C-alpha positions as CSV (number, residue, x, y, z in Angstrom):
1,M,147.0,128.4,48.8
2,T,146.2,125.8,51.0
3,S,145.7,125.3,54.8
4,A,148.2,124.0,57.6
5,P,147.6,120.1,58.5
6,S,145.6,119.5,61.1
7,P,147.1,118.2,63.8
8,G,146.7,114.0,64.5
9,L,144.0,112.6,67.0
10,Q,144.1,114.1,70.3
11,R,142.9,112.6,73.5
12,S,140.0,114.4,75.2
13,S,138.5,112.3,77.9
14,A,138.6,108.5,78.6
15,L,135.9,107.5,75.9
16,T,136.6,110.4,73.6
17,Q,139.3,111.8,71.1
18,F,139.4,114.4,68.6
19,F,140.2,116.0,65.3
20,L,141.0,119.8,65.2
21,A,139.4,120.9,61.5
22,P,141.6,123.0,59.7
23,N,139.1,126.3,59.9
24,P,140.2,128.3,62.7
25,G,138.4,132.3,62.6
26,P,137.0,134.7,64.9
27,M,134.0,132.6,65.6
28,S,135.5,129.4,65.4
29,L,138.9,130.1,67.7
30,D,141.1,127.0,66.6
31,G,139.1,125.2,64.7
32,T,136.4,122.8,65.2
33,N,137.0,120.1,67.8
34,S,135.7,117.0,65.6
35,Y,135.0,114.2,68.5
36,V,135.5,110.5,68.6
37,I,133.6,108.5,71.0
38,T,134.4,104.9,71.3
39,A,134.8,102.5,74.1
40,P,138.3,100.6,74.9
41,D,136.8,97.2,73.7
42,A,134.7,98.9,70.6
43,S,135.7,98.3,67.0
44,A,133.4,101.4,66.1
45,A,132.9,104.9,66.5
46,V,130.6,107.7,66.7
47,I,131.7,110.9,65.0
48,V,130.4,114.9,66.7
49,D,130.2,117.4,64.4
50,P,132.1,116.7,61.4
51,G,133.0,120.3,60.3
52,P,133.7,121.5,57.4
53,E,133.5,120.2,54.0
54,D,137.4,119.7,54.0
55,E,138.0,115.9,52.5
56,D,141.5,115.3,54.8
57,H,139.9,116.1,57.6
58,L,136.6,113.7,56.5
59,R,138.7,110.9,55.7
60,R,140.8,111.0,58.7
61,L,137.4,111.1,60.7
62,A,136.0,108.0,58.5
63,G,139.4,106.5,59.6
64,P,140.5,102.8,58.9
65,G,137.8,101.6,61.7
66,T,134.1,101.8,61.1
67,V,132.1,104.7,61.9
68,E,128.6,103.5,62.7
69,L,127.1,106.9,63.7
70,I,127.1,110.9,63.1
71,L,125.8,113.1,65.5
72,V,125.8,116.9,65.0
73,T,125.4,119.7,68.1
74,H,123.1,122.7,66.0
75,R,122.9,123.4,62.6
76,H,125.9,125.9,62.0
77,A,128.0,124.9,58.9
78,D,131.3,124.6,60.9
79,H,130.0,121.6,62.6
80,T,127.4,120.1,59.7
81,A,128.9,121.2,56.0
82,G,131.4,118.0,56.2
83,S,128.2,115.6,57.6
84,R,126.8,114.4,54.3
85,R,130.2,113.6,53.1
86,L,131.3,111.8,56.1
87,H,127.8,109.8,55.7
88,Q,129.0,109.0,52.0
89,L,132.6,107.9,52.8
90,T,131.5,105.6,55.9
91,G,127.3,104.7,55.3
92,A,127.0,106.3,58.8
93,P,123.4,108.0,59.5
94,V,123.8,111.4,60.4
95,R,121.0,112.6,63.4
96,A,120.6,116.2,64.4
97,A,117.6,118.2,66.2
98,D,117.0,119.8,63.1
99,P,115.7,117.1,60.4
100,R,117.4,119.1,57.6
101,H,121.0,117.9,59.0
102,C,119.7,114.6,58.9
103,H,121.2,112.3,56.6
104,G,121.0,108.4,55.1
105,G,118.0,107.7,57.1
106,G,118.9,109.5,60.5
107,E,116.1,110.4,63.0
108,P,115.9,113.9,64.6
109,L,117.6,114.0,68.2
110,L,114.9,114.2,71.0
111,D,115.7,115.6,74.0
112,G,116.1,113.2,76.9
113,E,117.0,110.3,74.6
114,N,119.8,107.6,75.1
115,I,122.1,106.7,72.6
116,H,123.7,103.4,72.4
117,G,127.1,103.5,70.1
118,A,130.2,101.8,70.0
119,G,130.1,101.0,73.7
120,V,129.3,104.1,75.2
121,S,126.1,105.2,76.2
122,I,125.4,108.8,74.9
123,G,122.0,111.3,76.2
124,V,120.5,113.7,74.8
125,I,120.0,116.8,76.3
126,A,118.3,119.9,74.4
127,T,120.2,123.5,75.3
128,P,118.8,126.0,72.7
129,G,120.1,129.9,73.0
130,H,122.9,129.7,70.7
131,T,120.6,128.4,68.2
132,S,116.8,127.1,68.4
133,D,118.4,123.4,67.3
134,S,121.2,123.1,69.6
135,V,121.6,119.6,71.8
136,C,124.7,118.3,74.3
137,F,125.6,115.5,74.2
138,H,126.0,113.7,78.1
139,L,128.0,110.6,78.8
140,P,127.7,109.9,81.7
141,D,130.4,106.8,82.0
142,D,133.5,108.9,80.9
143,G,135.5,109.1,83.6
144,P,134.8,110.0,87.2
145,A,131.8,112.5,86.9
146,G,131.2,112.0,83.4
147,S,131.4,114.3,80.3
148,V,129.6,116.7,78.2
149,L,130.0,117.3,74.3
150,T,128.2,120.7,74.3
151,G,128.8,121.9,70.9
152,D,128.9,126.1,71.2
153,T,126.9,125.8,74.1
154,I,129.7,126.4,76.5
155,L,133.2,127.0,74.8
156,G,136.9,126.2,75.9
157,R,137.6,130.0,76.1
158,G,135.5,133.3,75.6
159,T,131.7,133.4,75.9
160,T,129.1,131.9,73.1
161,M,127.0,134.1,70.9
162,L,123.5,134.2,70.9
163,D,122.4,133.8,67.2
164,Y,119.6,135.7,68.1
165,P,116.2,135.8,66.5
166,D,116.5,132.2,66.7
167,G,118.9,131.7,70.0
168,T,117.3,133.5,72.8
169,L,118.8,134.4,75.7
170,G,115.3,133.1,78.0
171,D,116.2,129.6,76.5
172,Y,120.0,130.0,76.9
173,L,119.5,130.5,80.7
174,G,117.4,127.7,80.9
175,S,119.9,125.6,79.0
176,L,122.7,126.8,81.9
177,D,120.4,125.9,84.5
178,R,120.1,122.1,83.0
179,L,123.6,121.7,82.0
180,E,124.5,123.0,85.8
181,A,122.7,120.4,87.3
182,L,125.3,117.7,85.4
183,G,127.7,118.9,88.5
184,P,131.4,118.5,87.8
185,A,131.5,116.2,84.2
186,T,134.1,117.1,82.0
187,V,133.7,120.0,79.2
188,L,134.0,119.1,75.9
189,P,133.6,122.1,73.8
190,A,133.3,121.9,69.9
191,H,135.9,124.6,70.2
192,G,138.8,125.4,72.3
193,P,140.1,123.0,75.2
194,V,138.8,120.6,77.2
195,L,137.6,122.1,81.2
196,P,137.3,120.4,84.5
197,S,133.8,121.2,85.7
198,L,130.8,122.1,84.0
199,E,129.2,122.9,87.0
200,E,131.9,125.5,87.6
201,V,131.9,126.8,84.0
202,T,128.1,127.4,83.5
203,R,128.2,129.3,86.6
204,K,130.9,131.8,85.3
205,Y,128.6,131.7,82.2
206,R,125.6,132.9,83.9
207,A,127.5,135.8,86.1
208,H,129.0,136.9,82.8
209,R,125.4,137.0,81.0
210,L,124.0,138.8,84.5
211,E,126.7,141.7,84.3
212,R,126.5,141.9,80.6
213,L,122.2,142.7,81.3
214,D,123.5,145.3,83.8
215,Q,125.3,147.1,81.6
216,I,122.7,147.1,78.8
217,R,120.4,148.4,81.4
218,A,123.1,150.8,82.5
219,A,123.3,152.0,78.7
220,L,119.6,152.3,78.1
221,E,119.1,154.5,80.9
222,R,121.8,156.3,79.2
223,L,120.7,156.2,75.7
224,G,117.2,155.9,76.3
225,R,114.8,153.2,76.2
226,D,114.5,152.9,72.4
227,A,118.1,152.9,71.8
228,S,119.1,150.9,68.5
229,V,121.3,147.8,68.5
230,A,124.2,149.4,67.3
231,A,124.3,152.5,69.9
232,V,123.9,149.8,72.6
233,A,126.6,147.8,71.3
234,D,128.8,150.9,70.6
235,A,128.2,151.6,74.8
236,V,128.3,147.8,76.0
237,Y,131.0,146.1,73.5
238,A,133.1,148.7,72.5
239,D,136.3,146.6,73.1
240,V,135.1,144.0,70.4
241,G,137.2,144.2,67.0
242,P,135.4,144.6,63.7
243,S,135.8,140.4,62.9
244,V,133.0,140.0,65.8
245,R,131.0,143.0,65.9
246,R,128.1,141.0,64.0
247,A,128.2,138.4,67.1
248,A,127.9,141.2,69.2
249,E,124.8,142.8,67.9
250,M,123.2,139.7,67.8
251,S,124.2,139.2,71.4
252,V,122.7,142.7,72.2
253,A,119.2,142.0,70.3
254,A,118.6,138.9,72.3
255,Q,119.6,141.0,75.7
256,L,117.3,143.7,74.4
257,H,114.5,141.2,73.4
258,Y,114.9,139.5,76.9
259,L,115.1,142.9,79.0
260,H,111.7,144.0,77.1
261,G,109.8,140.7,78.0
262,R,110.7,140.9,81.2
263,S,109.5,144.5,81.2
264,G,106.0,143.4,79.3
265,S,106.5,145.5,76.0
């Protein structure tokens, strides 16, 4: 059985377009948004998050023009699996925060670094929490308020899973603070639709996390401080289906780690 063909190139902002990868699922939503960044007068492009190792998808990303650089937001396979093959197709180096996902001579990304590619200024922002190596890419010249490619740190719908113990809630809340400071930038997530205001979205994400923490505190009062992750997940995430149960348990583990750390035990 073959997957349905992906939609063509879709406009997401003044300086970005994306191909939707054919990898829909409970965690990837409609699939991975693989972004193509290029200035209107540029002849080259920067690709962000090549997605799965799907030959048709990667050949679309390689396109008829020049790809000068490939960037990835974090280590998960639905973002990185196609990176090496896209490098082979284009010759462009692959850069990521984790050196294991750099190819073709690409150097690890650095927090605060400013990359100039395809006629566009791209700022690197370390945003650990979903994973320890998560980064976002800030395009300050992309429209009136700029834009931010948020990877899985901010999704187009739903909430972000914390891949504990690699991702932690303390780091994630700090990352939300950094992103909120960028104001009403357009949100370009790796999964789901484009959103209009990063500042507004990060506030909603923070409120959701704090609400979940209150729910977990209440569950621990009922179940006991040493209640298992599974027992707390049963109490707090009773409405989630089996396809996302593992993600719920990892988020519970991250939140318990955060609460126990703050209480000093």
